[in-house]
C-alpha positions in Angstrom: -42.8 -64.6 70.3 -44.3 -67.9 71.5 -43.6 -71.6 71.8 -43.7 -72.3 68.1 -41.2 -69.6 67.3 -38.9 -70.9 70.1 -39.0 -74.4 68.6 -38.9 -73.7 64.9 -37.2 -70.3 64.7 -38.2 -66.8 63.8 -40.5 -67.8 60.9 -42.1 -70.8 62.6 -42.7 -73.9 60.6 -42.9 -74.1 56.8 -42.5 -70.3 56.5 -45.3 -69.7 59.0 -45.2 -68.1 62.4 -47.4 -67.3 65.3 -49.3 -64.0 65.3 -51.5 -62.4 68.0 -54.7 -60.8 67.0 -57.5 -58.8 68.6 -60.2 -58.7 66.0 -62.8 -56.5 67.6 -61.8 -53.0 68.7 -64.0 -49.9 68.8 -62.9 -46.3 68.3 -64.3 -43.0 69.5 -66.7 -43.2 66.6 -68.8 -45.8 68.4 -71.2 -44.0 70.8 -70.3 -46.4 73.6 -66.6 -46.0 72.8 -64.4 -43.9 75.1 -63.3 -40.6 73.5 -59.7 -41.7 74.3 -60.0 -44.4 71.7 -58.1 -42.4 69.1 -56.2 -44.0 66.2 -52.8 -43.3 67.8 -53.8 -44.5 71.2 -55.2 -47.7 69.8 -52.1 -48.4 67.8 -49.7 -47.5 70.7 -51.6 -49.7 73.1 -51.9 -52.7 70.7 -48.2 -52.7 70.0 -47.3 -52.3 73.7 -49.3 -55.5 74.4 -47.6 -57.5 71.6 -50.5 -57.6 69.3 -49.7 -58.1 65.6 -53.1 -57.6 64.0 -56.3 -55.7 65.0 -59.6 -55.1 63.4 -61.5 -51.8 63.8 -65.1 -52.7 64.3 -67.3 -49.7 65.2 -71.0 -50.1 65.4 -72.6 -50.0 61.9 -69.8 -47.9 60.4 -66.2 -48.0 59.2 -65.5 -44.3 58.9 -62.5 -44.4 61.4 -60.8 -47.4 59.9 -58.6 -45.4 57.4 -57.4 -43.1 60.3 -56.3 -46.1 62.4 -54.7 -47.7 59.3 -52.7 -44.5 58.6 -51.7 -44.2 62.3 -50.3 -47.8 62.1 -48.4 -47.2 58.9 -45.1 -46.8 60.7 -45.7 -49.6 63.1 -45.6 -53.4 62.8 -49.3 -53.7 63.1 -51.8 -55.0 60.6 -55.2 -53.2 60.6 -58.2 -55.0 59.1 -61.2 -52.9 58.1 -64.2 -54.1 60.0 -67.7 -53.3 61.3 -70.0 -54.6 64.0 -73.4 -54.8 62.3 -76.6 -55.0 64.3 -79.3 -57.1 62.6 -83.0 -56.5 63.0 -83.0 -59.3 65.6 -80.5 -57.1 67.6 -77.7 -59.6 67.0 -74.2 -58.2 66.7 -72.2 -59.6 63.7 -68.6 -58.7 63.1 -67.6 -58.2 59.5 -63.9 -58.3 58.5 -62.4 -57.2 55.2 -59.0 -57.0 53.5 -59.5 -53.5 52.0 -61.4 -50.4 52.9 -63.4 -50.3 49.6 -65.2 -53.6 50.5 -65.9 -52.3 54.0 -67.4 -49.1 52.6 -69.6 -51.1 50.3 -71.1 -52.8 53.3 -71.3 -49.5 55.1 -73.3 -48.0 52.3 -75.8 -50.9 52.5 -76.0 -50.6 56.3 -76.6 -46.9 56.2 -79.4 -47.5 53.8 -81.0 -49.8 56.3 -80.3 -47.9 59.5 -82.9 -45.4 60.7 -82.8 -42.7 63.3 -80.5 -39.9 64.5 -78.0 -40.1 67.4 -79.0 -38.6 70.7 -75.7 -37.4 72.1 -77.1 -37.0 75.6 -78.4 -40.5 75.7 -75.7 -42.4 73.7 -72.6 -40.2 73.5 -70.6 -38.5 70.8 -69.8 -40.3 67.5 -66.5 -38.7 66.5 -64.9 -39.1 63.0 -61.2 -38.3 63.3 -58.0 -38.4 61.2 -54.8 -40.3 62.0 -53.6 -37.4 64.2 -56.8 -37.6 66.3 -58.1 -34.3 64.9 -61.9 -34.1 64.8 -63.2 -34.1 61.2 -66.9 -34.3 62.0 -69.6 -35.9 64.1 -71.6 -38.8 62.7 -75.3 -38.1 63.2 -76.7 -41.5 62.4 -78.1 -43.7 65.2 -75.1 -46.1 65.1 -76.1 -47.8 68.3 -79.4 -48.8 66.7 -80.4 -51.9 64.7 -80.7 -52.2 61.0 -83.7 -53.7 59.3 -81.5 -56.4 57.8 -82.0 -60.0 59.1 -79.1 -62.1 60.3 -79.3 -64.1 57.1 -79.1 -60.9 55.0 -76.2 -59.4 57.0 -74.1 -62.6 56.8 -74.9 -63.0 53.1 -74.0 -59.4 52.3 -70.7 -59.6 54.2 -69.8 -62.6 52.1 -70.9 -61.0 48.9 -68.5 -58.1 49.5 -65.6 -60.6 50.2 -65.6 -60.4 53.9 -65.7 -62.8 56.9 -68.8 -62.9 59.1 -68.3 -63.6 62.8 -71.0 -64.0 65.4 -70.0 -61.5 68.1 -69.6 -62.3 71.8 -71.8 -65.4 71.7 -71.3 -65.8 75.5 -73.2 -62.6 76.2 -76.9 -62.3 76.8 -77.2 -58.9 75.3 -76.7 -58.7 71.5 -75.2 -62.2 71.3 -76.9 -64.6 68.8 -77.5 -67.3 71.5 -78.8 -64.7 74.0 -81.2 -63.3 71.4 -82.3 -66.4 69.6 -81.5 -69.2 72.0 -79.4 -71.0 69.5 -77.3 -70.6 66.3 -79.3 -71.7 63.2 -77.4 -74.4 61.4 -77.8 -72.8 58.0 -76.0 -69.6 58.9 -72.5 -69.6 57.3 -70.5 -67.9 60.1 -66.8 -68.0 59.5 -66.2 -68.1 63.3 -67.8 -67.6 66.6 -66.4 -65.0 68.9 -66.2 -65.4 72.7 -65.4 -62.4 74.9 -62.8 -61.9 77.6 -65.3 -63.2 80.3 -64.3 -66.7 79.4 -61.0 -68.5 79.0 -60.5 -70.7 75.9 -61.2 -73.9 77.9 -64.3 -72.4 79.5 -65.6 -71.3 76.2 -65.1 -74.6 74.4 -66.7 -76.5 77.2 -69.7 -74.2 77.4 -70.3 -74.2 73.7 -69.3 -77.8 73.0 -72.4 -78.3 70.7 -70.8 -75.8 68.3 -67.3 -77.5 68.4 -67.5 -78.0 64.7 -67.2 -74.2 64.3 -64.0 -72.1 64.7 -63.8 -70.0 67.9 -61.9 -66.8 68.4 -61.4 -64.6 71.4 -61.5 -60.8 71.1 -61.5 -57.9 73.5 -64.4 -55.9 72.1 -62.4 -53.0 73.5 -64.2 -49.7 74.1 -61.3 -48.1 76.1 -57.5 -48.4 75.8 -57.1 -50.5 78.9 -59.5 -53.1 77.4 -57.4 -53.6 74.2 -55.8 -57.1 74.3 -57.8 -58.3 77.3 -58.8 -61.2 75.0 -56.8 -62.2 71.9 -56.4 -65.2 69.6 -53.1 -66.7 68.5 -52.9 -67.8 64.8 -50.3 -69.7 62.8 -50.1 -67.8 59.5 -47.6 -67.1 56.7 -48.5 -63.4 56.5 -51.0 -61.0 58.0 -53.9 -60.9 55.7 -57.6 -61.7 55.5 -56.9 -64.6 53.2 -54.5 -66.1 55.7 -56.9 -65.5 58.5 -59.7 -67.3 56.5 -57.4 -70.3 56.0 -56.7 -70.5 59.7 -60.4 -70.4 60.5 -60.8 -73.3 58.1 -57.6 -75.1 59.3 -56.5 -75.0 55.7 -52.9 -75.4 54.3 -51.3 -75.7 57.7 -52.8 -72.4 59.0 -54.6 -72.8 62.2 -55.9 -71.2 65.4 -53.4 -71.9 68.2 -55.5 -70.6 71.1 
């Protein structure tokens, strides 16, 4: 369970314990996601790797979140509704929510600002499934595309719907905010900065020391089952919820990021 649990017992310190999270996972709905990324496969793989909480973050959509949530209902796995939104600047921003209704509110906005139709031959299938991995339909929107919403608008709208806004894979040239803009504007109210599996925690903090006032998380950005859990973040929380996660990102009330 981890060092804190060994030292303080099953429920950690002050009623809190250590949880492992992978907060950026794609399903078969993302055009770049492997078709094997079905709800059951995601849940099975996450649990086999000791992950306590995941976030389903398909490109510009949340239509497979409910299926993954249902697939996890008989497992000790918290599923947060999420989405990876692409701004007009072609910057990826992860949005995390506590409930599906808030995620769908953002999806409705994103869909209204997302033009084009998917080219299956160029980008791949976009499969909407149920918890048993049965195909319900194919999403025809150009989910791999960019919305006409600015970074400021995306972050602001995420917050307006009660979500957390995280700058995705800032260490990558493609679709990372630093790679696209050259820097992170100070006025943007990101709740955290995400670093991919290409860097260890120490490497990431050293490379982005100028943003050390921000909270860093590590996520897999998994597009295939073998990638799930290749990067995770350990949190000290009381329960698995968005509110607890927000407190940890703010180092509030004893909640914190452990690594």
